[in-house]
N, CA, C and O of each residue as an XYZ file, in Angstrom:
872
protein
N     -26.956     40.787     33.939
C     -26.503     41.649     32.844
C     -26.137     40.826     31.604
O     -26.528     41.142     30.480
N     -25.372     39.759     31.857
C     -24.967     38.899     30.740
C     -26.177     38.228     30.116
O     -26.291     38.140     28.893
N     -27.073     37.759     30.962
C     -28.283     37.103     30.459
C     -29.126     38.058     29.642
O     -29.670     37.685     28.603
N     -29.232     39.270     30.102
C     -30.002     40.284     29.373
C     -29.381     40.553     28.012
O     -30.098     40.675     27.018
N     -28.064     40.648     27.954
C     -27.381     40.919     26.687
C     -27.592     39.762     25.701
O     -27.799     39.985     24.508
N     -27.539     38.538     26.206
C     -27.760     37.377     25.349
C     -29.176     37.371     24.807
O     -29.392     37.084     23.630
N     -30.146     37.688     25.661
C     -31.537     37.725     25.217
C     -31.758     38.804     24.161
O     -32.485     38.588     23.191
N     -31.134     39.954     24.347
C     -31.270     41.036     23.379
C     -30.655     40.629     22.034
O     -31.230     40.887     20.976
N     -29.496     39.999     22.086
C     -28.849     39.559     20.842
C     -29.703     38.528     20.125
O     -29.833     38.557     18.902
N     -30.278     37.624     20.889
C     -31.117     36.589     20.289
C     -32.357     37.188     19.647
O     -32.753     36.764     18.561
N     -32.969     38.156     20.291
C     -34.152     38.803     19.740
C     -33.829     39.521     18.429
O     -34.628     39.504     17.493
N     -32.646     40.155     18.369
C     -32.258     40.844     17.132
C     -31.971     39.842     16.009
O     -32.317     40.076     14.851
N     -31.339     38.731     16.366
C     -31.051     37.713     15.352
C     -32.340     37.109     14.798
O     -32.419     36.790     13.612
N     -33.345     36.954     15.650
C     -34.610     36.377     15.216
C     -35.319     37.278     14.203
O     -36.141     36.803     13.420
N     -35.001     38.577     14.216
C     -35.626     39.507     13.272
C     -34.997     39.382     11.871
O     -35.576     39.826     10.880
N     -33.810     38.773     11.808
C     -33.099     38.642     10.524
C     -32.680     37.171     10.355
O     -31.497     36.836     10.406
N     -33.669     36.320     10.156
C     -33.421     34.877     10.097
C     -32.474     34.508      8.950
O     -31.538     33.734      9.149
N     -32.706     35.046      7.770
C     -31.877     34.681      6.611
C     -30.416     35.069      6.840
O     -29.502     34.316      6.502
N     -30.211     36.237      7.410
C     -28.838     36.680      7.699
C     -28.186     35.757      8.728
O     -27.019     35.390      8.592
N     -28.940     35.391      9.745
C     -28.412     34.523     10.797
C     -28.040     33.156     10.246
O     -26.974     32.617     10.544
N     -28.949     32.597      9.428
C     -28.680     31.285      8.842
C     -27.454     31.333      7.934
O     -26.646     30.404      7.932
N     -27.311     32.409      7.165
C     -26.158     32.554      6.282
C     -24.855     32.584      7.069
O     -23.886     31.926      6.689
N     -24.823     33.328      8.143
C     -23.611     33.426      8.978
C     -23.268     32.073      9.594
O     -22.109     31.659      9.593
N     -24.285     31.387     10.121
C     -24.046     30.094     10.767
C     -23.523     29.080      9.750
O     -22.572     28.352     10.035
N     -24.137     29.027      8.562
C     -23.696     28.085      7.535
C     -22.286     28.401      7.054
O     -21.481     27.494      6.845
N     -21.987     29.689      6.877
C     -20.644     30.081      6.423
C     -19.584     29.676      7.426
O     -18.553     29.113      7.058
N     -19.838     29.965      8.703
C     -18.875     29.594      9.747
C     -18.744     28.078      9.851
O     -17.643     27.551     10.007
N     -19.889     27.375      9.763
C     -19.844     25.918      9.866
C     -19.053     25.285      8.736
O     -18.238     24.392      8.970
N     -19.292     25.746      7.496
C     -18.561     25.196      6.356
C     -17.075     25.539      6.428
O     -16.226     24.703      6.120
N     -16.766     26.752      6.830
C     -15.359     27.156      6.922
C     -14.615     26.338      7.973
O     -13.500     25.873      7.738
N     -15.248     26.166      9.139
C     -14.610     25.379     10.194
C     -14.493     23.907      9.793
O     -13.485     23.261     10.079
N     -15.535     23.375      9.123
C     -15.472     21.987      8.669
C     -14.361     21.772      7.664
O     -13.639     20.777      7.732
N     -14.219     22.714      6.718
C     -13.152     22.607      5.728
C     -11.779     22.704      6.388
O     -10.851     21.994      6.000
N     -11.650     23.574      7.377
C     -10.375     23.733      8.087
C     -10.001     22.453      8.830
O      -8.855     22.008      8.765
N     -10.961     21.863      9.533
C     -10.690     20.630     10.273
C     -10.317     19.495      9.313
O      -9.382     18.738      9.573
N     -11.059     19.385      8.199
C     -10.767     18.331      7.222
C      -9.380     18.498      6.619
O      -8.653     17.519      6.448
N      -9.009     19.736      6.295
C      -7.690     19.997      5.716
C      -6.580     19.679      6.704
O      -5.569     19.081      6.335
N      -6.762     20.072      7.943
C      -5.752     19.791      8.972
C      -5.598     18.287      9.185
O      -4.481     17.787      9.325
N      -6.715     17.570      9.210
C      -6.649     16.125      9.394
C      -5.974     15.439      8.212
O      -5.190     14.509      8.402
N      -6.274     15.895      6.979
C      -5.642     15.327      5.789
C      -4.142     15.572      5.807
O      -3.361     14.667      5.513
N      -3.731     16.788      6.151
C      -2.299     17.097      6.221
C      -1.600     16.240      7.265
O      -0.470     15.796      7.060
N      -2.271     16.010      8.378
C      -1.677     15.169      9.413
C      -1.492     13.741      8.921
O      -0.443     13.132      9.133
N      -2.524     13.209      8.259
C      -2.434     11.835      7.768
C      -1.347     11.682      6.717
O      -0.677     10.651      6.660
N      -1.169     12.703      5.884
C      -0.179     12.624      4.809
C       1.241     12.884      5.286
O       2.187     12.276      4.787
N       1.393     13.789      6.251
C       2.727     14.267      6.599
C       3.231     13.817      7.964
O       4.440     13.676      8.149
N       2.354     13.592      8.907
C       2.818     13.376     10.273
C       2.316     12.103     10.937
O       2.920     11.649     11.908
N       1.236     11.514     10.447
C       0.677     10.324     11.106
C       1.655      9.157     11.001
O       2.227      8.937      9.934
N       1.861      8.408     12.079
C       2.766      7.252     12.022
C       2.200      6.160     11.127
O       0.985      5.979     11.052
N       3.082      5.433     10.449
C       2.651      4.320      9.611
C       2.114      3.186     10.482
O       2.616      2.980     11.587
N       1.113      2.452     10.017
C       0.496      1.396     10.830
C       1.295      0.096     10.818
O       0.730     -0.980     10.624
N       2.607      0.195     11.026
C       3.469     -0.967     11.013
C       4.314     -0.983     12.282
O       4.564      0.076     12.859
N       4.757     -2.149     12.728
C       5.640     -2.197     13.900
C       6.977     -1.533     13.596
O       7.523     -1.685     12.503
N       7.503     -0.792     14.579
C       8.777     -0.074     14.404
C       8.749      0.782     13.147
O       9.719      0.816     12.390
N       7.634      1.474     12.929
C       7.471      2.256     11.701
C       8.552      3.309     11.543
O       8.937      3.642     10.422
N       9.049      3.842     12.668
C      10.070      4.884     12.579
C      11.397      4.347     12.061
O      12.285      5.127     11.715
N      11.542      3.038     12.004
C      12.785      2.435     11.525
C      12.715      1.990     10.075
O      13.724      1.580      9.502
N      11.544      2.065      9.484
C      11.390      1.700      8.079
C      11.942      2.808      7.193
O      11.722      3.990      7.454
N      12.653      2.422      6.154
C      13.228      3.378      5.215
C      12.848      2.998      3.793
O      12.866      1.821      3.432
N      12.505      3.992      2.988
C      12.182      3.791      1.580
C      13.360      4.278      0.746
O      13.706      5.459      0.773
N      13.963      3.369      0.014
C      15.127      3.704     -0.798
C      14.674      4.180     -2.170
O      13.944      3.480     -2.873
N      15.114      5.379     -2.543
C      14.760      5.940     -3.834
C      16.009      6.465     -4.536
O      17.009      6.794     -3.897
N      15.930      6.536     -5.843
C      17.031      7.066     -6.630
C      16.499      7.924     -7.757
O      15.306      8.222     -7.813
N      17.393      8.323     -8.662
C      17.003      9.150     -9.802
C      17.879      8.809    -10.993
O      19.055      8.480    -10.837
N      17.303      8.888    -12.179
C      18.040      8.676    -13.421
C      18.456     10.038    -13.956
O      17.607     10.899    -14.187
N      19.760     10.240    -14.155
C      20.280     11.529    -14.612
C      20.958     11.360    -15.966
O      21.396     10.265    -16.321
N      21.042     12.461    -16.722
C      21.704     12.430    -18.015
C      23.158     12.858    -17.867
O      23.662     12.994    -16.752
N      23.830     13.071    -18.999
C      25.249     13.441    -18.973
C      25.491     14.800    -18.343
O      26.601     15.084    -17.892
N      24.465     15.647    -18.305
C      24.588     16.971    -17.689
C      24.154     16.963    -16.231
O      23.989     18.015    -15.613
N      23.973     15.768    -15.692
C      23.574     15.602    -14.296
C      22.180     16.180    -14.002
O      21.883     16.576    -12.875
N      21.346     16.218    -15.028
C      19.973     16.660    -14.857
C      19.065     15.435    -14.719
O      19.230     14.438    -15.422
N      18.112     15.533    -13.806
C      17.237     14.390    -13.523
C      16.278     14.152    -14.688
O      15.514     15.036    -15.074
N      16.334     12.941    -15.240
C      15.423     12.541    -16.313
C      14.223     11.789    -15.767
O      13.131     11.863    -16.330
N      14.419     11.066    -14.672
C      13.335     10.295    -14.061
C      13.597     10.166    -12.575
O      14.650      9.682    -12.161
N      12.636     10.599    -11.774
C      12.770     10.492    -10.319
C      12.212      9.163     -9.840
O      11.557      8.445    -10.596
N      12.475      8.837     -8.580
C      12.024      7.575     -7.984
C      12.426      6.380     -8.845
O      11.639      5.457     -9.057
N      13.647      6.412     -9.330
C      14.134      5.382    -10.236
C      15.327      4.666     -9.622
O      16.285      5.303     -9.184
N      15.264      3.342     -9.594
C      16.392      2.526     -9.167
C      16.625      1.470    -10.237
O      15.713      0.698    -10.531
N      17.800      1.409    -10.822
C      18.049      0.418    -11.875
C      17.796     -0.998    -11.381
O      18.016     -1.312    -10.211
N      17.338     -1.832    -12.278
C      17.046     -3.225    -11.946
C      18.256     -3.907    -11.301
O      18.131     -4.551    -10.258
N      19.417     -3.762    -11.925
C      20.618     -4.402    -11.389
C      20.997     -3.827    -10.029
O      21.461     -4.555     -9.152
N      20.800     -2.526     -9.853
C      21.150     -1.899     -8.578
C      20.301     -2.383     -7.427
O      20.804     -2.612     -6.328
N      19.003     -2.540     -7.680
C      18.121     -3.013     -6.616
C      18.454     -4.447     -6.229
O      18.456     -4.789     -5.046
N      18.737     -5.289     -7.223
C      19.106     -6.672     -6.933
C      20.419     -6.751     -6.169
O      20.565     -7.552     -5.246
N      21.369     -5.917     -6.558
C      22.658     -5.913     -5.868
C      22.489     -5.498     -4.407
O      23.088     -6.100     -3.516
N      21.674     -4.469     -4.162
C      21.421     -4.024     -2.790
C      20.808     -5.137     -1.956
O      21.164     -5.335     -0.794
N      19.883     -5.855     -2.567
C      19.204     -6.942     -1.863
C      20.161     -8.093     -1.556
O      20.202     -8.598     -0.434
N      20.918     -8.494     -2.555
C      21.780     -9.664     -2.399
C      22.979     -9.390     -1.496
O      23.513    -10.315     -0.884
N      23.412     -8.122     -1.405
C      24.569     -7.788     -0.578
C      24.184     -7.253      0.797
O      25.038     -6.759      1.533
N      22.899     -7.348      1.146
C      22.447     -6.841      2.441
C      23.216     -7.436      3.618
O      23.485     -6.700      4.568
N      23.592     -8.731      3.622
C      24.349     -9.269      4.761
C      25.682     -8.566      5.008
O      26.238     -8.677      6.101
N      26.196     -7.856      4.031
C      27.457     -7.141      4.215
C      27.281     -5.844      5.000
O      28.261     -5.188      5.351
N      26.039     -5.482      5.271
C      25.756     -4.237      5.989
C      24.996     -4.563      7.267
O      23.765     -4.580      7.260
N      25.696     -4.821      8.356
C      25.043     -5.255      9.602
C      24.088     -4.215     10.177
O      23.204     -4.558     10.963
N      24.252     -2.948      9.796
C      23.349     -1.934     10.330
C      21.952     -2.027      9.712
O      21.009     -1.413     10.210
N      21.822     -2.789      8.634
C      20.513     -3.006      8.008
C      20.028     -4.397      8.413
O      20.606     -5.404      8.005
N      18.988     -4.446      9.198
C      18.493     -5.719      9.702
C      17.813     -6.544      8.620
O      17.966     -7.765      8.578
N      17.069     -5.889      7.751
C      16.345     -6.621      6.708
C      16.044     -5.688      5.550
O      15.869     -4.484      5.736
N      15.985     -6.250      4.363
C      15.655     -5.462      3.179
C      14.721     -6.277      2.301
O      14.842     -7.499      2.217
N      13.794     -5.598      1.652
C      12.812     -6.289      0.801
C      12.658     -5.527     -0.502
O      12.851     -4.312     -0.551
N      12.310     -6.250     -1.555
C      12.051     -5.659     -2.854
C      10.563     -5.692     -3.160
O       9.840     -6.603     -2.756
N      10.130     -4.667     -3.888
C       8.722     -4.577     -4.265
C       8.612     -3.910     -5.625
O       9.263     -2.893     -5.867
N       7.810     -4.455     -6.506
C       7.531     -3.825     -7.793
C       6.040     -3.921     -8.071
O       5.479     -5.017     -8.093
N       5.396     -2.782     -8.282
C       3.954     -2.730     -8.495
C       3.656     -2.503     -9.969
O       4.286     -1.667    -10.615
N       2.699     -3.246    -10.495
C       2.290     -3.073    -11.882
C       0.829     -3.508    -12.033
O       0.151     -3.777    -11.041
N       0.359     -3.574    -13.256
C      -1.011     -3.997    -13.570
C      -0.930     -5.105    -14.609
O      -0.156     -5.012    -15.561
N      -1.737     -6.164    -14.427
C      -1.691     -7.269    -15.377
C      -3.052     -7.957    -15.426
O      -3.897     -7.750    -14.555
N      -3.250     -8.769    -16.447
C      -4.507     -9.486    -16.665
C      -4.379    -10.913    -16.147
O      -3.427    -11.617    -16.481
N      -5.342    -11.337    -15.328
C      -5.380    -12.711    -14.833
C      -6.052    -13.563    -15.907
O      -7.107    -13.196    -16.423
N      -5.443    -14.700    -16.242
C      -5.860    -15.448    -17.427
C      -6.747    -16.665    -17.162
O      -7.217    -17.291    -18.111
N      -6.986    -17.013    -15.899
C      -7.792    -18.212    -15.633
C      -9.193    -17.897    -15.136
O     -10.074    -18.751    -15.234
N      -9.429    -16.711    -14.611
C     -10.737    -16.350    -14.076
C     -11.669    -15.897    -15.196
O     -11.203    -15.408    -16.225
N     -12.995    -16.055    -15.008
C     -13.945    -15.590    -16.017
C     -13.781    -14.098    -16.292
O     -13.528    -13.321    -15.372
N     -13.923    -13.705    -17.532
C     -13.824    -12.319    -18.012
C     -12.408    -11.764    -17.946
O     -12.198    -10.591    -18.257
N     -11.427    -12.579    -17.546
C     -10.017    -12.156    -17.523
C      -9.850    -10.784    -16.872
O      -9.479     -9.828    -17.553
N     -10.115    -10.664    -15.568
C     -10.037     -9.360    -14.900
C      -8.608     -8.835    -14.811
O      -7.644     -9.600    -14.836
N      -8.495     -7.531    -14.707
C      -7.202     -6.865    -14.533
C      -6.998     -6.535    -13.064
O      -7.915     -6.044    -12.406
N      -5.801     -6.801    -12.542
C      -5.504     -6.579    -11.133
C      -4.270     -5.706    -10.966
O      -3.385     -5.684    -11.822
N      -4.225     -4.988     -9.849
C      -2.959     -4.427     -9.383
C      -2.152     -5.591     -8.817
O      -2.625     -6.308     -7.936
N      -0.951     -5.776     -9.316
C      -0.132     -6.889     -8.843
C       1.206     -6.362     -8.357
O       1.638     -5.273     -8.734
N       1.845     -7.143     -7.527
C       3.148     -6.749     -7.010
C       4.074     -7.938     -6.901
O       3.684     -9.008     -6.434
N       5.310     -7.740     -7.338
C       6.342     -8.757     -7.147
C       7.144     -8.362     -5.911
O       7.685     -7.258     -5.848
N       7.221     -9.251     -4.936
C       7.894     -8.934     -3.680
C       8.846    -10.065     -3.311
O       8.790    -11.156     -3.879
N       9.712     -9.786     -2.357
C      10.554    -10.825     -1.763
C       9.936    -11.239     -0.429
O       9.123    -10.495      0.120
N      10.298    -12.405      0.108
C       9.620    -12.916      1.312
C       9.655    -11.968      2.507
O       8.757    -12.005      3.347
N      10.675    -11.123      2.594
C      10.802    -10.248      3.762
C       9.748     -9.142      3.800
O       9.501     -8.553      4.852
N       9.137     -8.865      2.671
C       8.258     -7.699      2.566
C       7.098     -7.747      3.560
O       6.906     -6.801      4.324
N       6.325     -8.829      3.563
C       5.171     -8.918      4.450
C       5.599     -9.037      5.910
O       4.878     -8.592      6.803
N       6.756     -9.628      6.159
C       7.248     -9.742      7.529
C       7.633     -8.375      8.086
O       7.396     -8.094      9.261
N       8.228     -7.519      7.244
C       8.575     -6.173      7.688
C       7.337     -5.387      8.090
O       7.363     -4.628      9.058
N       6.255     -5.569      7.344
C       5.024     -4.838      7.619
C       4.153     -5.528      8.661
O       3.184     -4.945      9.148
N       4.495     -6.770      9.002
C       3.722     -7.547      9.968
C       2.244     -7.562      9.567
O       1.357     -7.339     10.391
N       2.005     -7.828      8.288
C       0.637     -7.781      7.755
C      -0.187     -8.956      8.278
O       0.278    -10.094      8.228
N      -1.407     -8.706      8.781
C      -2.250     -9.799      9.272
C      -2.792    -10.647      8.127
O      -3.152    -10.126      7.072
N      -2.846    -11.948      8.345
C      -3.359    -12.876      7.353
C      -4.711    -13.443      7.804
O      -4.874    -13.801      8.971
N      -5.665    -13.526      6.895
C      -6.944    -14.158      7.197
C      -6.851    -15.670      6.998
O      -7.483    -16.445      7.716
N      -6.053    -16.069      6.014
C      -5.825    -17.479      5.739
C      -4.375    -17.660      5.281
O      -3.771    -16.748      4.716
N      -3.834    -18.845      5.534
C      -2.515    -19.161      4.995
C      -1.366    -18.595      5.817
O      -1.502    -18.354      7.016
N      -0.235    -18.387      5.154
C       1.005    -17.997      5.825
C       1.793    -17.015      4.964
O       1.481    -16.791      3.795
N       2.823    -16.437      5.578
C       3.734    -15.589      4.828
C       4.549    -16.427      3.843
O       4.666    -17.643      3.992
N       5.103    -15.762      2.845
C       6.066    -16.425      1.979
C       7.319    -16.743      2.795
O       7.704    -15.970      3.673
N       7.950    -17.871      2.508
C       9.150    -18.263      3.245
C      10.403    -17.947      2.443
O      10.338    -17.670      1.245
N      11.550    -17.993      3.127
C      12.821    -17.716      2.468
C      13.132    -18.749      1.390
O      13.862    -18.456      0.444
N      12.583    -19.952      1.526
C      12.811    -20.994      0.518
C      12.069    -20.704     -0.780
O      12.286    -21.371     -1.792
N      11.195    -19.705     -0.743
C      10.411    -19.352     -1.924
C      10.860    -18.020     -2.510
O      10.105    -17.374     -3.237
N      12.074    -17.612     -2.201
C      12.571    -16.319     -2.639
C      13.174    -16.338     -4.026
O      12.786    -17.143     -4.872
N      14.123    -15.449     -4.256
C      14.745    -15.314     -5.567
C      15.327    -16.638     -6.052
O      15.963    -17.377     -5.300
N      15.088    -16.911     -7.335
C      15.629    -18.087     -8.013
C      15.105    -19.411     -7.462
O      15.679    -20.464     -7.741
N      14.025    -19.371     -6.685
C      13.480    -20.616     -6.143
C      12.647    -21.364     -7.172
O      12.419    -22.567     -7.040
N      12.193    -20.652     -8.199
C      11.320    -21.252     -9.216
C      10.056    -21.845     -8.605
O       9.565    -22.881     -9.055
N       9.531    -21.178     -7.574
C       8.281    -21.605     -6.944
C       7.271    -20.461     -7.038
O       7.217    -19.621     -6.140
N       6.483    -20.412     -8.086
C       5.514    -19.324     -8.245
C       4.348    -19.456     -7.268
O       3.499    -20.335     -7.417
N       4.316    -18.584     -6.279
C       3.248    -18.578     -5.273
C       2.691    -17.162     -5.167
O       3.341    -16.202     -5.581
N       1.490    -17.035     -4.613
C       0.822    -15.727     -4.602
C       0.027    -15.520     -3.328
O      -0.349    -16.474     -2.646
N      -0.222    -14.247     -3.019
C      -1.134    -13.845     -1.962
C      -2.219    -12.990     -2.600
O      -1.911    -12.098     -3.390
N      -3.474    -13.243     -2.274
C      -4.569    -12.451     -2.821
C      -5.174    -11.588     -1.723
O      -5.066    -11.908     -0.539
N      -5.804    -10.504     -2.118
C      -6.442     -9.633     -1.144
C      -7.814    -10.188     -0.750
O      -8.378    -11.039     -1.438
N      -8.326     -9.695      0.355
C      -9.612    -10.156      0.870
C     -10.729     -9.922     -0.146
O     -11.601    -10.774     -0.316
N     -10.706     -8.768     -0.824
C     -11.778     -8.463     -1.780
C     -11.713     -9.371     -2.999
O     -12.753     -9.731     -3.550
N     -10.508     -9.751     -3.435
C     -10.378    -10.708     -4.535
C     -10.956    -12.057     -4.118
O     -11.662    -12.706     -4.890
N     -10.652    -12.467     -2.904
C     -11.167    -13.736     -2.373
C     -12.688    -13.747     -2.375
O     -13.307    -14.738     -2.762
N     -13.291    -12.639     -1.941
C     -14.748    -12.573     -1.861
C     -15.390    -12.521     -3.244
O     -16.367    -13.227     -3.493
N     -14.862    -11.704     -4.141
C     -15.520    -11.489     -5.426
C     -15.269    -12.609     -6.422
O     -16.177    -12.999     -7.155
N     -14.043    -13.132     -6.457
C     -13.708    -14.088     -7.512
C     -13.641    -15.541     -7.036
O     -13.637    -16.461     -7.853
N     -13.587    -15.748     -5.718
C     -13.559    -17.108     -5.188
C     -14.695    -17.371     -4.209
O     -14.704    -18.389     -3.516
N     -15.660    -16.442     -4.153
C     -16.880    -16.600     -3.351
C     -16.588    -16.886     -1.883
O     -17.384    -17.546     -1.215
N     -15.461    -16.398     -1.372
C     -15.124    -16.612      0.029
C     -14.857    -18.058      0.381
O     -14.909    -18.424      1.555
N     -14.571    -18.891     -0.611
C     -14.342    -20.321     -0.375
C     -12.992    -20.543      0.309
O     -11.965    -20.108     -0.213
N     -12.972    -21.220      1.480
C     -11.690    -21.465      2.163
C     -10.748    -22.360      1.371
O      -9.556    -22.428      1.672
N     -11.279    -23.054      0.350
C     -10.425    -23.889     -0.494
C      -9.583    -23.066     -1.453
O      -8.896    -23.622     -2.311
N      -9.628    -21.741     -1.317
C      -8.864    -20.878     -2.206
C      -7.365    -21.172     -2.125
O      -6.633    -20.934     -3.085
N      -6.908    -21.693     -0.977
C      -5.486    -21.992     -0.816
C      -5.054    -23.166     -1.692
O      -3.861    -23.441     -1.816
N      -6.009    -23.851     -2.294
C      -5.683    -24.931     -3.222
C      -5.808    -24.478     -4.671
O      -5.603    -25.262     -5.598
N      -6.152    -23.187     -4.859
C      -6.352    -22.667     -6.206
C      -5.069    -22.007     -6.723
O      -4.092    -21.840     -5.992
N      -5.107    -21.640     -8.003
C      -3.991    -20.918     -8.613
C      -4.532    -19.703     -9.366
O      -5.697    -19.664     -9.763
N      -3.666    -18.725     -9.550
C      -3.950    -17.591    -10.427
C      -2.894    -17.608    -11.521
O      -1.767    -18.051    -11.301
N      -3.266    -17.122    -12.703
C      -2.380    -17.246    -13.861
C      -2.071    -15.870    -14.440
O      -2.977    -15.118    -14.796
N      -0.795    -15.553    -14.528
C      -0.337    -14.332    -15.174
C       0.758    -14.681    -16.169
O       1.720    -15.377    -15.841
N       0.594    -14.183    -17.398
C       1.565    -14.433    -18.467
C       1.862    -15.929    -18.641
O       2.996    -16.326    -18.908
N       0.820    -16.737    -18.482
C       0.958    -18.168    -18.688
C       1.577    -18.928    -17.538
O       1.809    -20.131    -17.658
N       1.855    -18.262    -16.420
C       2.476    -18.905    -15.258
C       1.422    -19.109    -14.177
O       0.706    -18.171    -13.828
N       1.318    -20.328    -13.643
C       0.377    -20.640    -12.572
C       1.008    -20.347    -11.221
O       2.032    -20.928    -10.862
N       0.385    -19.434    -10.474
C       0.864    -19.085     -9.144
C      -0.069    -19.712     -8.103
O      -1.259    -19.400     -8.058
N       0.473    -20.582     -7.284
C      -0.317    -21.217     -6.242
C      -0.635    -20.215     -5.137
O       0.243    -19.486     -4.675
N      -1.900    -20.186     -4.719
C      -2.320    -19.259     -3.671
C      -1.935    -19.811     -2.298
O      -2.413    -20.867     -1.884
N      -1.064    -19.082     -1.600
C      -0.592    -19.510     -0.282
C      -1.299    -18.795      0.860
O      -1.413    -19.346      1.955
N      -1.765    -17.599      0.627
C      -2.315    -16.830      1.747
C      -3.270    -15.755      1.232
O      -3.334    -15.458      0.039
N      -4.004    -15.191      2.182
C      -4.941    -14.123      1.886
C      -4.894    -13.122      3.027
O      -4.901    -13.511      4.195
N      -4.845    -11.834      2.699
C      -4.703    -10.822      3.732
C      -6.007    -10.601      4.481
O      -7.078    -11.010      4.033
N      -5.897     -9.951      5.620
C      -7.069     -9.606      6.409
C      -7.889     -8.549      5.688
O      -7.338     -7.727      4.955
N      -9.206     -8.565      5.891
C     -10.058     -7.575      5.230
C      -9.802     -6.171      5.748
O     -10.184     -5.199      5.097
N      -9.158     -6.041      6.917
C      -8.855     -4.724      7.465
C      -7.560     -4.154      6.911
O      -7.257     -2.980      7.121
N      -6.791     -4.982      6.200
C      -5.489     -4.524      5.721
C      -5.612     -3.664      4.484
O      -4.939     -2.639      4.385
N      -6.437     -4.044      3.553
C      -6.477     -3.357      2.268
C      -7.880     -3.467      1.704
O      -8.439     -4.563      1.651
N      -8.456     -2.357      1.282
C      -9.809     -2.355      0.722
C      -9.807     -2.608     -0.777
O     -10.836     -2.989     -1.335
N      -8.670     -2.405     -1.444
C      -8.617     -2.569     -2.887
C      -8.304     -4.007     -3.261
O      -7.926     -4.818     -2.415
N      -8.468     -4.307     -4.538
C      -8.175     -5.643     -5.040
C      -6.735     -5.687     -5.550
O      -6.337     -4.864     -6.374
N      -5.972     -6.636     -5.064
C      -4.605     -6.777     -5.524
C      -4.158     -8.216     -5.359
O      -4.763     -8.986     -4.613
N      -3.103     -8.568     -6.057
C      -2.475     -9.881     -5.947
C      -0.973     -9.672     -5.868
O      -0.396     -8.958     -6.688
N      -0.342    -10.294     -4.882
C       1.108    -10.222     -4.738
C       1.698    -11.584     -5.059
O       1.139    -12.610     -4.670
N       2.805    -11.604     -5.756
C       3.501    -12.856     -5.975
C       4.990    -12.658     -5.747
O       5.487    -11.532     -5.724
N       5.680    -13.749     -5.583
C       7.082    -13.679     -5.200
C       7.994    -13.384     -6.380
O       7.732    -13.797     -7.509
N       9.067    -12.662     -6.093
C      10.104    -12.382     -7.081
C      11.000    -13.612     -7.212
O      12.142    -13.608     -6.754
N      10.480    -14.652     -7.834
C      11.312    -15.837     -8.024
C      12.056    -15.719     -9.347
O      12.272    -14.605     -9.825
N      12.447    -16.818     -9.942
C      13.173    -16.761    -11.196
C      12.373    -16.106    -12.303
O      12.948    -15.609    -13.271
N      11.037    -16.098    -12.175
C      10.192    -15.444    -13.173
C      10.087    -13.959    -12.853
O      10.270    -13.109    -13.725
N       9.787    -13.655    -11.582
C       9.640    -12.263    -11.183
C      10.930    -11.477    -11.284
O      10.896    -10.253    -11.412
N      12.080    -12.160    -11.230
C      13.372    -11.480    -11.271
C      13.493    -10.607    -12.524
O      14.205     -9.604    -12.512
N      12.818    -10.975    -13.577
C      12.979    -10.252    -14.829
C      11.923     -9.160    -15.018
O      11.815     -8.585    -16.101
N      11.155     -8.875    -13.982
C      10.097     -7.882    -14.126
C      10.616     -6.464    -13.923
O       9.968     -5.508    -14.349
N      11.774     -6.308    -13.281
C      12.334     -4.989    -13.071
C      11.853     -4.368    -11.778
O      10.786     -3.754    -11.752
N      12.606     -4.511    -10.712
C      12.213     -3.965     -9.417
C      12.548     -2.483     -9.364
O      13.531     -2.036     -9.955
N      11.724     -1.728     -8.652
C      11.953     -0.293     -8.593
C      12.116      0.229     -7.168
O      12.865      1.181     -6.946
N      11.428     -0.377     -6.199
C      11.408      0.225     -4.870
C      11.816     -0.784     -3.809
O      10.946     -1.480     -3.286
N      13.076     -0.900     -3.468
C      13.454     -1.717     -2.325
C      13.058     -1.005     -1.034
O      13.085      0.224     -0.970
N      12.695     -1.759     -0.024
C      12.425     -1.198      1.303
C      13.383     -1.832      2.283
O      13.675     -3.024      2.181
N      13.873     -1.064      3.221
C      14.797     -1.612      4.204
C      14.391     -1.198      5.595
O      13.803     -0.136      5.800
N      14.714     -2.057      6.557
C      14.468     -1.765      7.965
C      15.848     -1.588      8.584
O      16.572     -2.560      8.799
N      16.202     -0.349      8.867
C      17.567     -0.071      9.341
C      17.546      0.440     10.763
O      18.600      0.728     11.331
């Protein structure tokens, strides 16, 4: 009985090919869009971060308010406030580690055509908190932190390939921003980041760039 019903339905559908194709395509596109939307929402809202102890990572944010207590700028942390939080972290034993990060865009002055890069000023704890894999070199050390006056940098895998031709001697090279030579200490894994970026330490030079987003592992 079931087989007969299926055969009858198939015979009727074959008589109206255009209608059948339209229904199949509509259902297929609708289901595909639904699955894609659900997956995107999961990645944005619920997927765990690809870092060790990701559930313990905290992003510190603030807001700039006026005299009427109305928000003028969100995701804002004053430069002095972020530095104070970082420097006084040992006074808060419940916070195991804290790192500073500031993202901006700048022109590299030593490479041909003076390319523009996404750059970030960080403290040594930043890459350790994320346990980022390195293809070459090492993490920044505590001796290279704030006020160390040791300008060092980490470049992304794509920067290494495009601007240094994948040469392993890149660790002996420097990159130049605002007239300051940053020695290249390390390069991230190609699986870590697909975009081109350069990170350098918040030393005595980076201290004046204005940090906005401290991260803490509590």
